[in-house]
N, C-alpha and C positions, 0 to 999 in steps of 0.2 A: 505494499500501499503507500501510496507517495504520500508527499507531507502535505500538499494542498489536499487531499482527499482527506487525511487524516484530520486537517483541519477544521473541513467541513462536520464531519462525526464528530467532532468532541463539540464544535460551536453548536450544533443541535442539539445536543443534550444539555449543554452548561446553560443553553438560554430558554430553555425548555420549548423549542420548539414544535409544534404539533403537527404540521404540514409542510410538506416541500413541495412547492409548484415544478414541474417539467416544462418548459417552455423550449417551441421549436413554432418554427413557419411555414404555411404552405407556399407555391409556390408564387403565388400572386400577392404573398407578404403578410397575408393574415395570420395575426397570433395565435398559437394553440398552446392549452395547460392542460397538465393532469398533476392531481394533487396523488401524492402516495406519502404516505406514515412512515417517521423516522423507524422506526423498524425495519423497513422494506430499501433503505436508501442504501446500506451498503451492497445489497444485489444488484440495485440497479446499478453501481458502480461496476461492479465485475462483470455485470450479463448484461446488462440492458433491460428495460422496461419492453414488455411486446407491446405493438397494438395494431389495429388494422390499417396497413396503408391505405387500401382502397374507399375509405371513409374521407381521407384528406386529398383537397382540390391537388390535380396533379400527381399527385404520389406512386399510385400502382392500379393496376387492372387486378381484379377480385382474381384472377389465378395465381398473381404474385402478390398477395395482399402483406403477408408476414412482414413487420419491421420492426426494429429494435430501438429506442431512444435512450442514450445513453448520455449521463447528466457530464456538464463540464466542469469539475471543482472550481477553476478559475474566477467561474461565474457568479457563484456565491454570493446571495446579499440577502437580508433581511427585509419585508416589505414594512416599509414604516408605515402606513395608514390601515395597518392592522393590528396596530400597538396595544389597543382597548381591549380586543381580544387575543385568544390562541393564538399564540404565534405561530408566522407564516413565513418561509423565505422562498425564493425563487433559484433556480441554475437554468441558463439554456445547456439544449442538447445538441449531440453530433447524432444523424439518423444514418442509423447499419443497417444493413440486409441479413438476414440468419447465419450466415457464412461470416459474418464479422467484417466484411467489406463496407468505405461508406457507400451509403445510397446514392446513386445518379440524381436523383429527383429531391436533395434537399440542398435548399440556395443556399446555406451556412459552408454546405462541400463544395458548391461550385465557387463561394469566394475564397475557400482555403485553399482551391485548387489552383486559383490565379495566383493569388500570394506565394505559392509556392514557384510558380514561375518565376516570380518577381525574385524570388531569394535566390533563385539559380542563378539568375543577372547579376547578383550580388547587392538588392535593393531591397529595402522594407518598405514599404506604402503607409502614407500617414495621411488624416481625414478628420477635416474640422468643419461639421455642417452649422449654417445659419438657417435654425428652423423657424419658419412663419405657419400660423394659423390664426382662425376667430375663435373668437368665445360668443356666443348666443343666448338670447336672454331664456329659450325655451329648446326643448329637444324636437328633432326634426318633424314628429306627428302633432305638433299642435300648431301647423300652418307655415305659412311664409317666414323664413329666416329673420329675425331681428338684432341686430351688433348691440352687444350690452352697452356701448357706447359711441359717440359721433366725433372722438378725439382724431389727431393726426400722429405724424412720425414724429416719436421723440417727445409728444406733448407728457407733463408733468403734469395729467389732471387732477381738480379737486375729489373727483368721484373715484372712490378708491379702490372698484372693483379689480382691472385689470392689475393695480399695482399688488393688495393684497393676494390675487390668485398668484402670480408671477413668484412672489416670498414664497409661498408655500409651495408650489412647485418646484422652486429652487431646493429649498429646503428637504424637500422629498429624496430631488434626485442625488443630492451631496450626501445625503445619508445611507445612500444605497452606493457610495463611491466613486459617482458620475459628477464629474467636474463640472460647472458652470462658468462662463468667462464674461459674457454681455447680457442684460436682456433690456426691453424697453418696450413702450408702445410702438406697431407700425403705424403705415402709411393709412392705411383702410380703416373705418370705423370698426373697433372692437376687435382688431389685429393687434396681436402681439408677437413678437420675436427673441428667442431664448439660444444662444449660441453654445456651444458646446466645444470645450477644450479640446485642440486636439490629441489623437490618439492613434496607434495602430489600426487600421480598417475594420480588420475583423471586429475588435472592442468597439467602434463608432457603430457598427450595424449592430450589435448587440445594447449598445448604449438607447441610439435610437426607437428600436421597439420598447425598448423599457421607458423612454421618454415620451412615446405616445401613448402609451397604459397610463403612466403617472399624470400626464396633463386631464386625459379624461376622468379619471379619478377625483381630483381635484374640483373640475368642474364640477362633476357631480354633487361633490361634497358642501360645493357653493348655492349650489342651486341653479347650474347654469349649463351651457352645452358648449364642448369643444368640438372642432371639426379642423379636418386638415386636405377638406376637398381642396383643388388647387383654385378653381373661381367659383366663390359662392353666389358672387354680386357682380352684374354686368359694368357697373360704372366706378367699381371700388378694382384694387390692386387683388391679383392673384395671390396665393399663398407658395412662394417659394423653398427651395433649401439649398440656396448658393453655398458651394461647396468647396473650400481650399485644399489643395495636395500638394503634396511633396513626396520625395524619394530619398531616403538616408542610406548610405552606405556608411553603415556603425555608427558613431556618433555625427558623420560629416554629412550635410544637407547637398545633394547630389544636385540641385538644381542651381545651385549658387556658384558663380566664379567672378571673383572680385575683379573690377574694373571693365568686364563686358556690360554692353547695353541693359540696363537694368537689373545688374548682376544674375542674368540668367547665364546659366553654363550651355553649353553645347546639347547635355541631357534633357536639359528642360524644354528648350526650343525644339528639336526632335518630339519629347512628350507631348508638347501643345501641338505641334504639327497633326500626330496621331488623333489627336482630340478632334481637331475642324476636320480632318480627312475621313473620320468615321461618326463623324455627330450623327448625320441621317439616318444610318444604320443602329446603333443604338437608341435611338428617340424612342423607342417603343418600351424601353426600357425604363429609361431614366423619366419618361413621361408615358405612364402607362394607363390612363383611363383617357374615354371621350373627352373627358374635361377638363384635362390637363391642355390641351391647344385653344380651349377657349382665355386660359391666362398666356399664351404664349404670342395669341394674336392680339393680346388687350394692352400692348405696351407696359409702363406702370414699372419697368428695370426688366420685364421678362424680355428676353433675346427671341429674335424670330429669323435674325440673319447670321450666317457661319463667317464669324471674323474675331479679331482678337486686338485690345490695346491695352495702353500702360492706363491704369486708374479710369477706362474705360466704362462706364457701367451699364453700356447700351451696346457690348460686346459679347457675343456667346462666352469667350476668354478673355478674362481681367487679369493683366499682372498687378497685385497691389502695388503700392507704394513702398520703396525698398528702404531698407534702414543701414546706411553704409556700416555701423558699427555691430549689426545682428542679421550675419550670413545666415544662419539657422532659421533666419522668419522669412528665407526666400521661397515663393509660392506662386502657384497659380490658381484661380478662381475659376471654377464651372459653374456658369449659369443658369444652364436649364433647367435642373433639376427640380422637380418639385417635392413638398412635404408627404406625398402620398404613396411613395414609389416603394419597392421593395428594396430596400436598402444593400441586401445580400448580393444580388444579382445586379443592381444598381454602381456599385464600387468597383466589382468585378468588371463589368465591360468596358466601363470609364481605366480601369487600370491595362486593360487587354489593349483597348486603343492606343493609348501612350506609350506602353511596350512596342508596339507594333510599329511606332512611329522612330522608336529608339533602332530597334532590332534593323530596321529597313534604311534607316538614315534617311527621314522625309524632311524635305525644306521646307522653313518657317514662312510664309508667305508675308508680304508686308502687312504691319498693323496700322490699325485705323485710331486715333484720337479723335474724327467726326462723332457729332451726335449721328449713330444710325439710325433710329426713329424719324429726324428731322430730314433725312434725304428721299430724294424719290428711287423708285424700284430702277429707274434709269440709268441713274447714279451707283447707286448699289452695286448693281452688273458691272459698270464701267471700271468701277474699281476689285471687281474679281470675286465677288462674295457672291454666296448661291445660299438659298433660303432652306429653312430647316422643313420638317413636314410641317404643311397647315394644318391636318388634320392625323386621326390615330390609324384611319386607313392609308394615308401616305405612309406613316412609319411603319405600319405593319409592311408595306409592298418593300422598304427599304432594305426591314429586319432580316425579311422572306431571301434576299438574294446577298445577304452576308455570311460570308466564311468566316470569319472573325467571330460573329456575334454567335454562328452553330459552335463553334469550336470552343469558344469559352463556359458557354452554358453546358455544350452539351445535348447530343440528340434527342434525350427525354423532355428536359427542360425547354430547351427551341421548339420541341413538336406542340407540345402541350401549351404552349405561354403565346403560339402564334393562333392556335386553334381555338383557343380560349378567346384572346382578340379578336379575332375575325369576327366569333359569335356575338362578342360585345357591339362591335361595330353594327353588325348586321341587326338585331335589335335596338340599334339606337335611329339605322336609317328609317325604320318603319316609323317611327313616332309623326306622330303631328304635334306640335309644341304652340304655345300661348301666342308667340311672335307671328306665327301664319295663319294660324285662327285672327288676330289683332287688324295682318296685312289684308289678307286676301278676303275674308269671308264679306266686308261691304262691299270688296271691288269686285268679285266676280260672280 
């Protein structure tokens, strides 16, 4: 028994933990949970907990249903919102097949595999997400959504709901060992942003799944509702998850080169070129819902065009302002990702795109410091810019042709994801919405 496993078993006993929730996600990024009693925990570590994989979205057919959830002891944390009741803790799981091999359908394994490829090249992948979401007065079944306030970006509002919410959510996250860097009111009415501190990509993905649950739990405790829907209001900004990225070689930031333009090394420039080149084909993963493309089409710091720029918030990839004395802070910011993505698959395809750029020596096109939203389409094309997919259907078509995404996700996840998204698009395409009724019924 390793030290981390022994620590978990001792902590469960010493803190009188009555239930341990084992967490994992399906292919679409929905959090799954099963609770085990402390007496079953040691066996779960050694053998895994059996479950019916055919009942989980995208996991297995009935004929290959048996799967095992093996808890990762490094992810153990006590759930702070249950402190007044029987002690409850959680751990994330890796999913295995009965023969002990990793499950081809496990999003966590997809990311582990991509990180292993980076490690073979000498790199560790770090990410830092800025997570936006909306707080509503009522749950969705109570009628049209109504935000909790009408304040804007960085407003220090006298109405304390948003401030109290962020304070309680951050306290819970930090009690679980998840470090928060910033928090503030965002640009939309009732919109919030909480930024997680830099961590390796696997830890960040686990932290994001915990983050989304904590945010929803705190909202329910306060009698409000939290949503990560990318674009809940037509005339307000969408909820993105701008993600800062860097590669390290040991303790050295591989993106940093003293004296280079913006202090970006050739590794960083090739990584960014990979992101730009493969952006259309990974969009169905980074922006996986029909509603995601309402955000990308809506401006409000959401990119529509493929370009990069120094400190340019209208670009798909931004190079944040560098600090000459802090080479380790050199990084890239990928801005198309939204808060409703599956973070395991998203980080996997982002990393794969960047590594492809490094391996193939992609040339970085000229950057743009222009306000991309203020240019005409003709001006954008004259500058060599291409558009991101403007709908889930376009994103599906780009992904379907992508060898990079197929290789990164693996055949099973790739095929299931495409089938699921095609079905979502077909269902959406058949809808008749209120805009059509209001526009055409009186006219036609």
